[in-house]
ZAMARGU-4260 file (C-alpha; in steps of 0.2 Angstrom, whole numbers, plus 5000, padded with zeros to 4 digits):
<rodrens>
0) 5387/5092/5061 | 5393/5093/5078 | 5384/5090/5094 | 5385/5109/5098 | 5377/5113/5082
5) 5363/5101/5085 | 5360/5108/5102 | 5359/5126/5095 | 5348/5121/5081 | 5336/5112/5094
10) 5336/5128/5104 | 5333/5139/5089 | 5319/5128/5084 | 5311/5129/5101 | 5311/5148/5100
15) 5307/5150/5081 | 5297/5135/5074 | 5298/5142/5057 | 5317/5141/5057 | 5316/5122/5058
20) 5304/5121/5044 | 5315/5133/5033 | 5331/5123/5037 | 5322/5107/5032 | 5317/5115/5015
25) 5335/5121/5012 | 5343/5104/5016 | 5330/5096/5004 | 5334/5108/4990 | 5353/5106/4993
30) 5351/5087/4992 | 5341/5088/4977 | 5354/5099/4968 | 5369/5089/4974 | 5361/5073/4967
35) 5357/5081/4951 | 5375/5088/4949 | 5385/5073/4955 | 5374/5060/4946 | 5388/5057/4933
40) 5406/5051/4939 | 5415/5064/4928 | 5406/5078/4939 | 5415/5072/4955 | 5432/5080/4948
45) 5424/5097/4949 | 5419/5095/4968 | 5432/5107/4974 | 5426/5121/4962 | 5408/5118/4968
50) 5413/5119/4987 | 5423/5135/4984 | 5409/5143/4975 | 5396/5139/4988 | 5407/5144/5002
55) 5409/5161/4994 | 5391/5163/4991 | 5387/5158/5009 | 5400/5172/5015 | 5391/5185/5004
60) 5374/5181/5011 | 5380/5181/5029 | 5388/5198/5027 | 5372/5206/5019 | 5362/5199/5033
65) 5373/5206/5046 | 5372/5223/5038 | 5353/5223/5038 | 5352/5217/5056 | 5364/5231/5061
70) 5354/5244/5052 | 5337/5238/5060 | 5345/5239/5077 | 5351/5256/5075 | 5334/5262/5070
75) 5326/5254/5085 | 5338/5263/5096 | 5335/5280/5088 | 5316/5277/5091 | 5317/5272/5109
80) 5328/5288/5112 | 5314/5299/5104 | 5300/5290/5114 | 5310/5294/5130 | 5311/5313/5125
85) 5293/5314/5121 | 5288/5306/5138 | 5298/5319/5146 | 5290/5333/5136 | 5273/5326/5140
90) 5276/5326/5159 | 5282/5344/5158 | 5266/5350/5148 | 5255/5341/5161 | 5264/5349/5175
95) 5262/5367/5167 | 5243/5364/5163 | 5241/5359/5181 | 5249/5376/5187 | 5238/5386/5174
100) 5222/5377/5181 | 5226/5381/5198 | 5229/5399/5194 | 5213/5401/5183 | 5202/5394/5197
105) 5209/5407/5209 | 5206/5421/5197 | 5189/5416/5189 | 5179/5427/5201 | 5188/5442/5195
110) 5181/5440/5177 | 5163/5441/5183 | 5166/5460/5187 | 5169/5463/5168 | 5151/5458/5163
115) 5145/5475/5167 | 5159/5482/5156 | 5153/5471/5142 | 5135/5478/5143 | 5141/5495/5143
120) 5152/5492/5127 | 5138/5484/5118 | 5126/5499/5122 | 5140/5510/5117 | 5141/5501/5100
125) 5122/5503/5097 | 5122/5521/5102 | 5137/5524/5090 | 5127/5516/5076 | 5112/5526/5080
130) 5122/5542/5081 | 5130/5538/5064 | 5113/5535/5056 | 5104/5549/5065 | 5103/5560/5049
135) 5094/5545/5040 | 5083/5541/5054 | 5077/5559/5055 | 5073/5560/5037 | 5063/5543/5036
140) 5046/5551/5040 | 5048/5564/5027 | 5054/5552/5014 | 5039/5540/5018 | 5027/5554/5015
145) 5036/5559/4999 | 5037/5541/4992 | 5018/5538/4996 | 5014/5554/4986 | 5024/5547/4971
150) 5015/5531/4972 | 4998/5538/4972 | 5002/5549/4957 | 5009/5533/4949 | 5027/5540/4947
155) 5032/5522/4950 | 5051/5524/4945 | 5054/5538/4957 | 5044/5530/4970 | 5054/5514/4969
160) 5070/5524/4969 | 5065/5532/4986 | 5059/5515/4992 | 5075/5507/4988 | 5084/5521/4998
165) 5073/5519/5013 | 5076/5500/5012 | 5094/5502/5011 | 5094/5513/5027 | 5084/5500/5036
170) 5095/5485/5030 | 5111/5495/5035 | 5105/5499/5052 | 5099/5481/5055 | 5116/5474/5048
175) 5125/5485/5060 | 5115/5479/5075 | 5118/5461/5069 | 5137/5464/5069 | 5138/5471/5087
180) 5146/5460/5100 | 5129/5455/5108 | 5115/5457/5095 | 5097/5457/5103 | 5080/5454/5095
185) 5074/5469/5105 | 5085/5480/5094 | 5080/5472/5078 | 5061/5474/5083 | 5064/5492/5087
190) 5071/5495/5069 | 5057/5486/5061 | 5044/5496/5071 | 5052/5512/5066 | 5053/5507/5048
195) 5035/5500/5048 | 5030/5514/5035 | 5043/5508/5023 | 5035/5490/5023 | 5018/5498/5020
200) 5026/5508/5006 | 5032/5492/4998 | 5015/5484/4999 | 5007/5500/4991 | 5020/5500/4977
205) 5017/5481/4974 | 4998/5484/4973 | 5000/5498/4960 | 5013/5487/4951 | 5001/5472/4949
210) 4987/5483/4945 | 4997/5490/4930 | 5002/5472/4925 | 4984/5466/4925 | 4979/5480/4914
215) 4995/5478/4903 | 4985/5474/4887 | 4975/5490/4888 | 4990/5501/4893 | 5001/5495/4879
220) 4988/5501/4867 | 4986/5518/4875 | 5001/5523/4885 | 5014/5509/4888 | 5025/5520/4900
225) 5017/5513/4916 | 5019/5495/4910 | 5037/5498/4905 | 5041/5507/4922 | 5033/5492/4931
230) 5044/5480/4921 | 5060/5490/4925 | 5055/5490/4943 | 5053/5471/4943 | 5070/5469/4935
235) 5078/5481/4948 | 5071/5470/4962 | 5077/5454/4953 | 5095/5461/4953 | 5094/5466/4971
240) 5088/5448/4975 | 5102/5440/4966 | 5115/5451/4974 | 5108/5448/4991 | 5107/5429/4988
245) 5125/5429/4982 | 5131/5440/4997 | 5122/5430/5011 | 5123/5413/5003 | 5135/5408/5018
250) 5124/5416/5031 | 5106/5415/5026 | 5100/5422/5043 | 5108/5439/5039 | 5096/5441/5024
255) 5085/5457/5026 | 5067/5453/5030 | 5055/5451/5015 | 5069/5445/5004 | 5070/5438/4991
260) 5054/5446/4984 | 5054/5436/4968 | 5044/5449/4958 | 5048/5442/4941 | 5039/5425/4946
265) 5025/5436/4953 | 5024/5445/4937 | 5019/5430/4927 | 5008/5424/4940 | 4998/5440/4940
270) 4997/5439/4921 | 4990/5421/4922 | 4977/5427/4935 | 4972/5441/4924 | 4969/5429/4910
275) 4959/5417/4921 | 4948/5432/4927 | 4946/5438/4909 | 4938/5421/4905 | 4927/5421/4920
280) 4922/5439/4920 | 4919/5443/4902 | 4904/5430/4899 | 4892/5427/4913 | 4878/5417/4905
285) 4883/5407/4890 | 4871/5392/4892 | 4859/5387/4878 | 4860/5394/4861 | 4873/5407/4866
290) 4887/5394/4869 | 4892/5394/4851 | 4892/5413/4850 | 4902/5413/4866 | 4915/5402/4859
295) 4917/5412/4843 | 4918/5428/4854 | 4931/5419/4865 | 4941/5414/4849 | 4941/5432/4843
300) 4946/5439/4861 | 4960/5427/4862 | 4967/5430/4845 | 4966/5449/4848 | 4975/5447/4865
305) 4989/5436/4857 | 4991/5449/4843 | 4993/5463/4855 | 5006/5453/4865 | 5015/5448/4849
310) 5017/5466/4842 | 5016/5477/4857 | 5018/5469/4874 | 5033/5460/4868 | 5042/5476/4864
315) 5039/5482/4882 | 5047/5467/4891 | 5065/5460/4891 | 5069/5447/4878 | 5073/5434/4891
320) 5055/5435/4897 | 5049/5427/4880 | 5032/5435/4884 | 5023/5429/4868 | 5027/5411/4872
325) 5023/5412/4890 | 5007/5421/4887 | 5001/5407/4875 | 5006/5394/4887 | 4997/5403/4901
330) 4982/5406/4890 | 4981/5388/4885 | 4982/5383/4903 | 4968/5395/4909 | 4957/5390/4894
335) 4959/5372/4898 | 4953/5375/4916 | 4939/5386/4910 | 4933/5372/4898 | 4934/5359/4911
340) 4921/5370/4920 | 4910/5372/4905 | 4910/5353/4901 | 4905/5350/4919 | 4888/5358/4916
345) 4873/5347/4911 | 4875/5351/4893 | 4863/5346/4879 | 4869/5336/4864 | 4870/5352/4853
350) 4880/5361/4866 | 4892/5346/4868 | 4894/5345/4849 | 4899/5363/4849 | 4912/5361/4862
355) 4919/5346/4854 | 4920/5354/4837 | 4928/5370/4845 | 4941/5360/4855 | 4946/5347/4842
360) 4945/5358/4826 | 4944/5376/4829 | 4957/5378/4843 | 4971/5370/4833 | 4966/5377/4816
365) 4976/5391/4807 | 4962/5403/4812 | 4968/5401/4830 | 4983/5393/4839 | 4989/5386/4822
370) 4991/5403/4815 | 5008/5405/4806 | 5013/5420/4817 | 5010/5410/4833 | 5018/5393/4827
375) 5035/5402/4828 | 5033/5404/4847 | 5025/5388/4853 | 5023/5372/4843 | 5006/5364/4844
380) 5012/5348/4851 | 5020/5357/4865 | 5003/5365/4869 | 4995/5348/4870 | 4977/5344/4870
385) 4965/5357/4877 | 4956/5344/4887 | 4963/5327/4893 | 4959/5311/4884 | 4949/5305/4898
390) 4938/5321/4898 | 4936/5320/4879 | 4930/5302/4880 | 4918/5306/4894 | 4911/5321/4883
395) 4910/5309/4868 | 4901/5296/4878 | 4890/5309/4886 | 4886/5316/4868 | 4882/5298/4862
400) 4871/5294/4877 | 4862/5311/4875 | 4859/5308/4856 | 4854/5290/4861 | 4839/5296/4872
405) 4834/5308/4858 | 4835/5295/4845 | 4825/5283/4856 | 4812/5296/4859 | 4810/5301/4840
410) 4809/5282/4835 | 4795/5280/4847 | 4786/5295/4841 | 4788/5289/4823 | 4782/5272/4828
415) 4766/5280/4836 | 4763/5290/4820 | 4765/5274/4810 | 4752/5265/4821 | 4740/5279/4818
420) 4743/5278/4799 | 4738/5259/4800 | 4721/5264/4806 | 4717/5276/4791 | 4703/5273/4780
425) 4713/5274/4764 | 4727/5265/4756 | 4745/5269/4760 | 4754/5281/4749 | 4764/5274/4734
430) 4781/5280/4728 | 4786/5284/4711 | 4789/5266/4707 | 4771/5261/4713 | 4776/5253/4729
435) 4768/5255/4745 | 4777/5267/4757 | 4775/5276/4774 | 4785/5289/4782 | 4793/5278/4795
440) 4808/5272/4786 | 4812/5289/4779 | 4812/5297/4797 | 4822/5283/4804 | 4835/5283/4790
445) 4837/5302/4790 | 4839/5302/4808 | 4853/5289/4809 | 4862/5296/4794 | 4861/5314/4800
450) 4868/5308/4817 | 4882/5299/4808 | 4886/5313/4797 | 4886/5326/4811 | 4897/5315/4822
455) 4910/5313/4807 | 4913/5332/4809 | 4920/5328/4826 | 4930/5312/4822 | 4929/5296/4813
460) 4929/5286/4830 | 4914/5296/4836 | 4905/5293/4820 | 4908/5274/4822 | 4902/5275/4840
465) 4887/5284/4834 | 4883/5271/4821 | 4885/5257/4834 | 4873/5267/4845 | 4861/5269/4830
470) 4862/5250/4827 | 4858/5246/4845 | 4843/5258/4845 | 4837/5252/4828 | 4837/5234/4835
475) 4826/5239/4849 | 4815/5249/4838 | 4813/5234/4826 | 4808/5223/4841 | 4795/5236/4846
480) 4789/5236/4827 | 4787/5217/4828 | 4777/5218/4843 | 4766/5231/4836 | 4763/5220/4820
485) 4758/5206/4832 | 4746/5217/4841 | 4740/5223/4824 | 4736/5205/4819 | 4727/5202/4835
490) 4716/5217/4833 | 4712/5212/4815 | 4707/5194/4821 | 4695/5202/4833 | 4686/5212/4820
495) 4690/5208/4802 | 4682/5223/4795 | 4693/5235/4805 | 4706/5241/4800 | 4699/5242/4783
500) 4716/5242/4774 | 4724/5229/4785 | 4733/5219/4771 | 4739/5235/4762 | 4748/5242/4778
505) 4756/5225/4781 | 4763/5226/4763 | 4769/5244/4767 | 4777/5238/4783 | 4787/5225/4773
510) 4793/5238/4761 | 4798/5249/4776 | 4808/5234/4782 | 4816/5232/4765 | 4821/5251/4766
515) 4828/5249/4783 | 4839/5234/4778 | 4847/5246/4765 | 4850/5259/4778 | 4858/5246/4790
520) 4870/5240/4777 | 4875/5258/4772 | 4878/5262/4790 | 4889/5247/4793 | 4899/5251/4777
525) 4903/5269/4784 | 4912/5262/4799 | 4931/5265/4796 | 4937/5252/4809 | 4931/5237/4818
530) 4919/5244/4831 | 4922/5242/4849 | 4908/5235/4859 | 4907/5234/4878 | 4912/5217/4886
535) 4895/5215/4895 | 4884/5218/4879 | 4883/5208/4864 | 4886/5217/4847 | 4870/5224/4838
540) 4861/5212/4826 | 4848/5223/4818 | 4848/5212/4803 | 4842/5197/4813 | 4829/5207/4821
545) 4824/5215/4805 | 4822/5197/4797 | 4811/5192/4811 | 4800/5207/4809 | 4799/5206/4790
550) 4795/5187/4792 | 4781/5191/4805 | 4773/5204/4793 | 4774/5191/4779 | 4766/5178/4791
555) 4752/5190/4794 | 4749/5192/4776 | 4748/5173/4773 | 4736/5172/4788 | 4725/5185/4780
560) 4725/5174/4764 | 4721/5158/4773 | 4707/5167/4782 | 4700/5173/4765 | 4700/5155/4757
565) 4695/5146/4773 | 4676/5146/4768 | 4680/5138/4751 | 4692/5125/4759 | 4677/5120/4770
570) 4668/5113/4754 | 4682/5102/4749 | 4678/5083/4749 | 4660/5088/4748 | 4647/5083/4736
575) 4647/5100/4727 | 4666/5099/4726 | 4665/5082/4717 | 4652/5087/4706 | 4659/5103/4698
580) 4674/5115/4699 | 4666/5129/4707 | 4675/5127/4724 | 4692/5127/4717 | 4688/5141/4705
585) 4682/5151/4720 | 4698/5147/4729 | 4709/5152/4714 | 4699/5169/4711 | 4701/5173/4730
590) 4720/5169/4729 | 4722/5179/4713 | 4713/5194/4720 | 4723/5193/4736 | 4740/5191/4728
595) 4737/5205/4715 | 4742/5217/4730 | 4759/5209/4731 | 4765/5219/4716 | 4765/5234/4728
600) 4779/5225/4737 | 4798/5226/4733 | 4809/5212/4729 | 4814/5200/4736 | 4799/5199/4747
605) 4787/5200/4732 | 4793/5182/4726 | 4794/5177/4745 | 4776/5181/4747 | 4771/5172/4731
610) 4780/5156/4736 | 4774/5157/4754 | 4756/5159/4747 | 4758/5144/4736 | 4765/5134/4750
615) 4752/5139/4762 | 4738/5134/4749 | 4745/5117/4746 | 4748/5113/4764 | 4730/5119/4768
620) 4723/5108/4754 | 4733/5093/4761 | 4727/5097/4779 | 4709/5097/4773 | 4712/5080/4765
625) 4720/5073/4781 | 4708/5081/4794 | 4692/5077/4784 | 4694/5059/4779 | 4682/5049/4769
630) 4681/5031/4763 | 4679/5026/4744 | 4668/5011/4742 | 4674/5005/4725 | 4686/5009/4712
635) 4674/5021/4703 | 4673/5032/4718 | 4692/5031/4720 | 4694/5036/4702 | 4681/5050/4704
640) 4691/5057/4719 | 4708/5056/4711 | 4702/5064/4695 | 4695/5078/4706 | 4711/5080/4715
645) 4721/5079/4699 | 4710/5093/4691 | 4713/5104/4707 | 4731/5101/4705 | 4731/5107/4687
650) 4721/5122/4691 | 4732/5127/4706 | 4747/5124/4695 | 4740/5136/4682 | 4737/5149/4696
655) 4754/5146/4703 | 4762/5149/4686 | 4753/5165/4684 | 4758/5171/4701 | 4776/5166/4699
660) 4778/5173/4681 | 4768/5189/4684 | 4779/5204/4680 | 4777/5222/4676 | 4789/5237/4677
665) 4793/5234/4695 | 4796/5215/4696 | 4806/5203/4686 | 4802/5185/4682 | 4807/5172/4695
670) 4817/5159/4686 | 4814/5146/4700 | 4795/5149/4699 | 4790/5134/4687 | 4801/5122/4697
675) 4793/5127/4714 | 4775/5126/4706 | 4778/5108/4700 | 4785/5103/4717 | 4771/5110/4726
680) 4757/5103/4715 | 4766/5087/4713 | 4761/5083/4731 | 4743/5084/4726 | 4746/5073/4710
685) 4756/5060/4720 | 4742/5059/4733 | 4729/5057/4719 | 4739/5044/4711 | 4740/5034/4727
690) 4721/5034/4728 | 4719/5030/4710 | 4729/5013/4710 | 4718/4998/4708 | 4731/4985/4712
695) 4734/4985/4731 | 4750/4976/4729 | 4757/4991/4721 | 4754/5002/4736 | 4770/4997/4744
700) 4780/5003/4729 | 4769/5019/4729 | 4773/5022/4748 | 4791/5020/4745 | 4790/5033/4731
705) 4781/5045/4743 | 4793/5043/4757 | 4807/5046/4744 | 4800/5063/4738 | 4792/5068/4755
710) 4803/5061/4769 | 4792/5070/4782 | 4776/5060/4778 | 4772/5050/4794 | 4763/5034/4798
715) 4748/5043/4803 | 4747/5052/4786 | 4749/5035/4776 | 4735/5027/4787 | 4723/5041/4783
720) 4727/5038/4764 | 4724/5020/4766 | 4707/5023/4775 | 4702/5035/4761 | 4705/5021/4748
725) 4694/5009/4758 | 4700/4993/4750 | 4717/4990/4759 | 4717/4973/4769 | 4726/4971/4785
730) 4740/4962/4778 | 4744/4975/4765 | 4742/4988/4778 | 4756/4980/4788 | 4767/4978/4773
735) 4765/4996/4769 | 4769/5002/4786 | 4784/4990/4787 | 4791/4998/4771 | 4787/5015/4778
740) 4797/5011/4793 | 4812/5004/4783 | 4813/5019/4772 | 4813/5032/4786 | 4827/5044/4783
745) 4832/5061/4790 | 4827/5076/4781 | 4839/5081/4767 | 4847/5098/4768 | 4837/5112/4760
750) 4821/5102/4761 | 4806/5111/4767 | 4793/5099/4776 | 4775/5098/4771 | 4767/5086/4782
755) 4776/5091/4798 | 4764/5105/4800 | 4748/5094/4796 | 4741/5086/4812 | 4730/5070/4810
760) 4715/5070/4821 | 4711/5055/4832 | 4705/5041/4821 | 4686/5038/4820 | 4674/5030/4809
765) 4675/5039/4792 | 4660/5043/4782 | 4657/5035/4765 | 4659/5044/4749 | 4641/5047/4742
770) 4637/5041/4725 | 4637/5056/4714 | 4641/5058/4696 | 4656/5069/4691 | 4653/5084/4680
</rodrens>
């Protein structure tokens, strides 16, 4: 490259920095290409060809660039020329506008004199419009009078035709005034005042029209002409409304006053109001027993109305009205609102039941809305529930609470009657099987089952809810019954001669509890689903309370038995007791006579009372032995005492076997009776054997056996037995007590303690056994 070229490139680079960068890239690409082409020596021979080809390519590129640059330069020159022409035109327009502005400012005062001419032209237009409509304006009063006469005579079609004509005149005049060059509100007000009679006619016609619609069900049966005329008028007005809405859609302010009338919408609203008024006005006082009759009459009235609508009214209305479907939906809506008012009253339980049954079963049945002729119009699912789910649940809860109060009151009355029966001077009644019975369980069971059966007529959930309520109330009642039994026992302890048949009514109360147990199980089996309980209240547990009540009655029976045999037990460990069997015979006779009443008790509490009586007698016998200790002075006395105790055990065993194996037509033999008897009498035999042993060294082994059989025997009980023997030295006592402590074990499962309930009094000097001869 020459120095001139370098200088030019430097200057170009200063002006166009991108040019230098492009040139460097081109040189680099050229060097890369040349090195690749002339890498081999044989390619140098073709150097001339390459130089010639590249020179031709360079010339072609330069010619294309020159052509493009030339074209761009010509376009720029043309644009500049157009800009010069536009600038000249703009300056000319600006000059012309200045001249116009100056001329207008000089002549503006001349246009103000034309304002008066504009007012005269506007007045001329109004007067021309009035002159053109003068014949109509003059005939308006006469037409108003004639139209009013037609309305009063209920010639509705002719009256409406005249009214349409008058309204057309009014609208035309108003439209012409609005189209004048300067419309004014004064002119429009003048037109409306002049046509005030027309608006009154429209109101009068509408009043007559809605009266006809309200009486539609009556008119279509007598003379449907007025109703058909009213429907035709409504359809005329709807067409006029549609036409005006389409015409004045772009300019709503040009819409005639009072439009659109929307009389078709008003038609259905009037029918709905008539239905609502029919519900309110037909029945004024429906409370009390008349509610059921009212609902029946309401059903008949609705079905009659729907029949008229289906067969008569539908023929008088256009098909697109779907009047049967619309009437059913409106009737459903109004009836729903009416029933909401009814259920808001303070209804009694029978009234609530009547409403629930009518709403849930009668309303949707084939005898009413589910009728085949009506199902084709509206589906029952589309109608929906007559009252909301929340209102239904509130009614059901109110019904349950009302029945709850009634059940609680009746249960209390039944308990009061039962308490009076307990004071009677005669035995309780017996059933066909010979068991004691009272009216209490029958009343309670019938009440609960009747409530559940009635609730099932409404729905299974309501039946379940009623059962849960009954179980809660029964739990409360059983608690009151248990308290009454406790008071009954306290009254008897104050005066054992009154009540006279204390034991008999206790047994009757046990039978009542047995009957109630069956009723509880029956109610629980009737529940269809898992019952829902309130979170803040525990589930009802009537079985637990019933068990406590029954056990309390049984305990009172056993207490009465112990009271009867207590005088005989006082003679135990006495001289008369050692000398003969009169004491134990008296005890057995008293027990046998007492337990003979148990046959009036149903299973399983017959055997329960028998076992409890046997247990109480043995415990009382051992308690007497522990609380009335004596000291035997020699082996003969010990043998005498142990023989007497063994004889008593045999007699009691015979008595227990008779009690456990007693059976008749009402009770079966208890298979566990003999084992229970042997276990109970075995306590007396073991104690007698402990006293009989002559070798004191064997007492340790005997105590070990006692602890094994009766793990609840305590150190105090063993010390009493050692004191009774009277021959146990201190060393042997210590050994026996050590063995007792070593063999102390927790009570096995299922073992019923005997000695735990026997308290040993503070130790004192025991009296010596008197020397007597055994019988």
